[in-house]
PDB file of N, CA, C and O in Angstrom:
ATOM      1  N   MET A   1     -63.110 -63.581  94.383  1.00  0.00           N
ATOM      2  CA  MET A   1     -62.587 -64.330  95.518  1.00  0.00           C
ATOM      3  C   MET A   1     -63.711 -64.690  96.490  1.00  0.00           C
ATOM      4  O   MET A   1     -63.692 -65.762  97.095  1.00  0.00           O
ATOM      5  N   ASP A   2     -64.690 -63.793  96.639  1.00  0.00           N
ATOM      6  CA  ASP A   2     -65.795 -64.075  97.545  1.00  0.00           C
ATOM      7  C   ASP A   2     -66.621 -65.271  97.071  1.00  0.00           C
ATOM      8  O   ASP A   2     -67.114 -66.054  97.882  1.00  0.00           O
ATOM      9  N   ALA A   3     -66.765 -65.405  95.760  1.00  0.00           N
ATOM     10  CA  ALA A   3     -67.547 -66.522  95.234  1.00  0.00           C
ATOM     11  C   ALA A   3     -66.854 -67.853  95.512  1.00  0.00           C
ATOM     12  O   ALA A   3     -67.506 -68.852  95.814  1.00  0.00           O
ATOM     13  N   ILE A   4     -65.533 -67.855  95.409  1.00  0.00           N
ATOM     14  CA  ILE A   4     -64.771 -69.080  95.667  1.00  0.00           C
ATOM     15  C   ILE A   4     -64.878 -69.457  97.144  1.00  0.00           C
ATOM     16  O   ILE A   4     -65.065 -70.628  97.473  1.00  0.00           O
ATOM     17  N   LEU A   5     -64.762 -68.469  98.035  1.00  0.00           N
ATOM     18  CA  LEU A   5     -64.883 -68.744  99.462  1.00  0.00           C
ATOM     19  C   LEU A   5     -66.296 -69.179  99.828  1.00  0.00           C
ATOM     20  O   LEU A   5     -66.479 -70.040 100.689  1.00  0.00           O
ATOM     21  N   GLY A   6     -67.282 -68.594  99.186  1.00  0.00           N
ATOM     22  CA  GLY A   6     -68.656 -68.998  99.437  1.00  0.00           C
ATOM     23  C   GLY A   6     -68.922 -70.419  98.984  1.00  0.00           C
ATOM     24  O   GLY A   6     -69.594 -71.183  99.677  1.00  0.00           O
ATOM     25  N   LEU A   7     -68.400 -70.773  97.828  1.00  0.00           N
ATOM     26  CA  LEU A   7     -68.554 -72.131  97.321  1.00  0.00           C
ATOM     27  C   LEU A   7     -67.824 -73.127  98.206  1.00  0.00           C
ATOM     28  O   LEU A   7     -68.337 -74.210  98.488  1.00  0.00           O
ATOM     29  N   LEU A   8     -66.629 -72.758  98.643  1.00  0.00           N
ATOM     30  CA  LEU A   8     -65.867 -73.631  99.540  1.00  0.00           C
ATOM     31  C   LEU A   8     -66.609 -73.799 100.864  1.00  0.00           C
ATOM     32  O   LEU A   8     -66.651 -74.902 101.409  1.00  0.00           O
ATOM     33  N   GLY A   9     -67.185 -72.735 101.382  1.00  0.00           N
ATOM     34  CA  GLY A   9     -67.961 -72.821 102.611  1.00  0.00           C
ATOM     35  C   GLY A   9     -69.176 -73.706 102.457  1.00  0.00           C
ATOM     36  O   GLY A   9     -69.519 -74.462 103.366  1.00  0.00           O
ATOM     37  N   LEU A  10     -69.830 -73.617 101.313  1.00  0.00           N
ATOM     38  CA  LEU A  10     -70.997 -74.458 101.048  1.00  0.00           C
ATOM     39  C   LEU A  10     -70.596 -75.932 100.982  1.00  0.00           C
ATOM     40  O   LEU A  10     -71.308 -76.792 101.500  1.00  0.00           O
ATOM     41  N   ILE A  11     -69.482 -76.221 100.360  1.00  0.00           N
ATOM     42  CA  ILE A  11     -68.995 -77.608 100.278  1.00  0.00           C
ATOM     43  C   ILE A  11     -68.649 -78.140 101.663  1.00  0.00           C
ATOM     44  O   ILE A  11     -68.986 -79.275 101.999  1.00  0.00           O
ATOM     45  N   VAL A  12     -67.980 -77.323 102.464  1.00  0.00           N
ATOM     46  CA  VAL A  12     -67.628 -77.742 103.823  1.00  0.00           C
ATOM     47  C   VAL A  12     -68.889 -77.964 104.651  1.00  0.00           C
ATOM     48  O   VAL A  12     -68.969 -78.934 105.405  1.00  0.00           O
ATOM     49  N   PHE A  13     -69.876 -77.075 104.519  1.00  0.00           N
ATOM     50  CA  PHE A  13     -71.136 -77.228 105.246  1.00  0.00           C
ATOM     51  C   PHE A  13     -71.837 -78.525 104.844  1.00  0.00           C
ATOM     52  O   PHE A  13     -72.319 -79.258 105.709  1.00  0.00           O
ATOM     53  N   ALA A  14     -71.901 -78.816 103.553  1.00  0.00           N
ATOM     54  CA  ALA A  14     -72.560 -80.038 103.079  1.00  0.00           C
ATOM     55  C   ALA A  14     -71.825 -81.273 103.608  1.00  0.00           C
ATOM     56  O   ALA A  14     -72.464 -82.247 104.004  1.00  0.00           O
ATOM     57  N   ALA A  15     -70.506 -81.241 103.619  1.00  0.00           N
ATOM     58  CA  ALA A  15     -69.731 -82.370 104.141  1.00  0.00           C
ATOM     59  C   ALA A  15     -70.004 -82.561 105.625  1.00  0.00           C
ATOM     60  O   ALA A  15     -70.117 -83.697 106.086  1.00  0.00           O
ATOM     61  N   CYS A  16     -70.111 -81.478 106.379  1.00  0.00           N
ATOM     62  CA  CYS A  16     -70.392 -81.572 107.814  1.00  0.00           C
ATOM     63  C   CYS A  16     -71.785 -82.157 108.061  1.00  0.00           C
ATOM     64  O   CYS A  16     -71.963 -82.961 108.976  1.00  0.00           O
ATOM     65  N   VAL A  17     -72.753 -81.767 107.269  1.00  0.00           N
ATOM     66  CA  VAL A  17     -74.103 -82.306 107.417  1.00  0.00           C
ATOM     67  C   VAL A  17     -74.119 -83.798 107.129  1.00  0.00           C
ATOM     68  O   VAL A  17     -74.775 -84.559 107.840  1.00  0.00           O
ATOM     69  N   ILE A  18     -73.409 -84.222 106.101  1.00  0.00           N
ATOM     70  CA  ILE A  18     -73.357 -85.644 105.754  1.00  0.00           C
ATOM     71  C   ILE A  18     -72.662 -86.441 106.848  1.00  0.00           C
ATOM     72  O   ILE A  18     -73.117 -87.527 107.208  1.00  0.00           O
ATOM     73  N   VAL A  19     -71.570 -85.916 107.378  1.00  0.00           N
ATOM     74  CA  VAL A  19     -70.850 -86.597 108.458  1.00  0.00           C
ATOM     75  C   VAL A  19     -71.724 -86.687 109.706  1.00  0.00           C
ATOM     76  O   VAL A  19     -71.745 -87.723 110.372  1.00  0.00           O
ATOM     77  N   LEU A  20     -72.441 -85.620 110.026  1.00  0.00           N
ATOM     78  CA  LEU A  20     -73.321 -85.638 111.188  1.00  0.00           C
ATOM     79  C   LEU A  20     -74.445 -86.663 111.017  1.00  0.00           C
ATOM     80  O   LEU A  20     -74.781 -87.375 111.963  1.00  0.00           O
ATOM     81  N   ALA A  21     -75.020 -86.740 109.834  1.00  0.00           N
ATOM     82  CA  ALA A  21     -76.087 -87.713 109.575  1.00  0.00           C
ATOM     83  C   ALA A  21     -75.551 -89.138 109.678  1.00  0.00           C
ATOM     84  O   ALA A  21     -76.222 -90.013 110.225  1.00  0.00           O
ATOM     85  N   ALA A  22     -74.362 -89.374 109.164  1.00  0.00           N
ATOM     86  CA  ALA A  22     -73.766 -90.711 109.249  1.00  0.00           C
ATOM     87  C   ALA A  22     -73.468 -91.077 110.698  1.00  0.00           C
ATOM     88  O   ALA A  22     -73.682 -92.219 111.105  1.00  0.00           O
ATOM     89  N   ALA A  23     -72.978 -90.119 111.478  1.00  0.00           N
ATOM     90  CA  ALA A  23     -72.675 -90.378 112.884  1.00  0.00           C
ATOM     91  C   ALA A  23     -73.945 -90.683 113.673  1.00  0.00           C
ATOM     92  O   ALA A  23     -73.960 -91.596 114.499  1.00  0.00           O
ATOM     93  N   MET A  24     -75.004 -89.926 113.425  1.00  0.00           N
ATOM     94  CA  MET A  24     -76.260 -90.166 114.131  1.00  0.00           C
ATOM     95  C   MET A  24     -76.841 -91.530 113.752  1.00  0.00           C
ATOM     96  O   MET A  24     -77.379 -92.232 114.608  1.00  0.00           O
ATOM     97  N   THR A  25     -76.739 -91.905 112.491  1.00  0.00           N
ATOM     98  CA  THR A  25     -77.217 -93.213 112.057  1.00  0.00           C
ATOM     99  C   THR A  25     -76.435 -94.319 112.733  1.00  0.00           C
ATOM    100  O   THR A  25     -77.017 -95.312 113.169  1.00  0.00           O
ATOM    101  N   TRP A  26     -75.122 -94.161 112.827  1.00  0.00           N
ATOM    102  CA  TRP A  26     -74.268 -95.161 113.478  1.00  0.00           C
ATOM    103  C   TRP A  26     -74.639 -95.302 114.951  1.00  0.00           C
ATOM    104  O   TRP A  26     -74.705 -96.416 115.470  1.00  0.00           O
ATOM    105  N   VAL A  27     -74.881 -94.178 115.625  1.00  0.00           N
ATOM    106  CA  VAL A  27     -75.250 -94.216 117.042  1.00  0.00           C
ATOM    107  C   VAL A  27     -76.586 -94.920 117.228  1.00  0.00           C
ATOM    108  O   VAL A  27     -76.730 -95.734 118.140  1.00  0.00           O
ATOM    109  N   VAL A  28     -77.561 -94.622 116.384  1.00  0.00           N
ATOM    110  CA  VAL A  28     -78.876 -95.255 116.502  1.00  0.00           C
ATOM    111  C   VAL A  28     -78.763 -96.753 116.252  1.00  0.00           C
ATOM    112  O   VAL A  28     -79.403 -97.538 116.951  1.00  0.00           O
ATOM    113  N   VAL A  29     -77.975 -97.162 115.284  1.00  0.00           N
ATOM    114  CA  VAL A  29     -77.821 -98.583 114.987  1.00  0.00           C
ATOM    115  C   VAL A  29     -77.136 -99.292 116.148  1.00  0.00           C
ATOM    116  O   VAL A  29     -77.509-100.416 116.485  1.00  0.00           O
ATOM    117  N   LYS A  30     -76.150 -98.664 116.761  1.00  0.00           N
ATOM    118  CA  LYS A  30     -75.435 -99.289 117.872  1.00  0.00           C
ATOM    119  C   LYS A  30     -76.287 -99.352 119.133  1.00  0.00           C
ATOM    120  O   LYS A  30     -76.168-100.308 119.899  1.00  0.00           O
ATOM    121  N   LEU A  31     -77.142 -98.363 119.368  1.00  0.00           N
ATOM    122  CA  LEU A  31     -77.928 -98.324 120.596  1.00  0.00           C
ATOM    123  C   LEU A  31     -79.228 -99.103 120.514  1.00  0.00           C
ATOM    124  O   LEU A  31     -79.734 -99.572 121.534  1.00  0.00           O
ATOM    125  N   SER A  32     -79.772 -99.245 119.324  1.00  0.00           N
ATOM    126  CA  SER A  32     -81.041 -99.968 119.201  1.00  0.00           C
ATOM    127  C   SER A  32     -80.785-101.478 119.256  1.00  0.00           C
ATOM    128  O   SER A  32     -79.795-101.968 118.713  1.00  0.00           O
ATOM    129  N   PRO A  33     -81.682-102.201 119.913  1.00  0.00           N
ATOM    130  CA  PRO A  33     -81.487-103.654 119.999  1.00  0.00           C
ATOM    131  C   PRO A  33     -81.688-104.322 118.645  1.00  0.00           C
ATOM    132  O   PRO A  33     -82.509-103.887 117.838  1.00  0.00           O
ATOM    133  N   GLY A  34     -80.937-105.369 118.413  1.00  0.00           N
ATOM    134  CA  GLY A  34     -81.062-106.100 117.153  1.00  0.00           C
ATOM    135  C   GLY A  34     -82.312-106.949 117.137  1.00  0.00           C
ATOM    136  O   GLY A  34     -82.776-107.400 118.184  1.00  0.00           O
ATOM    137  N   ARG A  35     -82.851-107.164 115.975  1.00  0.00           N
ATOM    138  CA  ARG A  35     -84.069-107.966 115.863  1.00  0.00           C
ATOM    139  C   ARG A  35     -83.788-109.441 116.184  1.00  0.00           C
ATOM    140  O   ARG A  35     -84.581-110.089 116.866  1.00  0.00           O
ATOM    141  N   ASN A  36     -82.680-109.957 115.699  1.00  0.00           N
ATOM    142  CA  ASN A  36     -82.374-111.376 115.899  1.00  0.00           C
ATOM    143  C   ASN A  36     -82.026-111.669 117.350  1.00  0.00           C
ATOM    144  O   ASN A  36     -82.297-112.767 117.836  1.00  0.00           O
ATOM    145  N   LYS A  37     -81.436-110.718 118.044  1.00  0.00           N
ATOM    146  CA  LYS A  37     -81.056-110.944 119.438  1.00  0.00           C
ATOM    147  C   LYS A  37     -82.265-110.942 120.355  1.00  0.00           C
ATOM    148  O   LYS A  37     -82.254-111.627 121.378  1.00  0.00           O
ATOM    149  N   ALA A  38     -83.304-110.198 120.021  1.00  0.00           N
ATOM    150  CA  ALA A  38     -84.471-110.077 120.890  1.00  0.00           C
ATOM    151  C   ALA A  38     -85.378-111.297 120.795  1.00  0.00           C
ATOM    152  O   ALA A  38     -86.111-111.594 121.738  1.00  0.00           O
ATOM    153  N   GLN A  39     -85.339-112.004 119.673  1.00  0.00           N
ATOM    154  CA  GLN A  39     -86.220-113.150 119.485  1.00  0.00           C
ATOM    155  C   GLN A  39     -85.568-114.401 120.075  1.00  0.00           C
ATOM    156  O   GLN A  39     -84.385-114.652 119.846  1.00  0.00           O
ATOM    157  N   PRO A  40     -86.330-115.176 120.827  1.00  0.00           N
ATOM    158  CA  PRO A  40     -85.777-116.423 121.345  1.00  0.00           C
ATOM    159  C   PRO A  40     -85.597-117.462 120.232  1.00  0.00           C
ATOM    160  O   PRO A  40     -86.399-117.529 119.300  1.00  0.00           O
ATOM    161  N   LYS A  41     -84.556-118.254 120.337  1.00  0.00           N
ATOM    162  CA  LYS A  41     -84.311-119.287 119.320  1.00  0.00           C
ATOM    163  C   LYS A  41     -85.259-120.437 119.551  1.00  0.00           C
ATOM    164  O   LYS A  41     -85.500-120.844 120.687  1.00  0.00           O
ATOM    165  N   SER A  42     -85.798-120.961 118.455  1.00  0.00           N
ATOM    166  CA  SER A  42     -86.721-122.091 118.592  1.00  0.00           C
ATOM    167  C   SER A  42     -86.182-123.308 117.884  1.00  0.00           C
ATOM    168  O   SER A  42     -86.823-124.359 117.890  1.00  0.00           O
TER     169      SER A  42
END
C-alpha cells in the first residue's frame, strides 16, 4: 500500500510542477510586451 501511495504522490507532484510551469509561462507571455506592438508600422 505504501508503494501505491508513494507512486500516487509522485504523480501528483509531477502534475503540480507541470501546472506551475505552464502558469508561469502564461504570466510571462501576458506581461512581456509583444514584438509586433513595440515596432512602429512603416
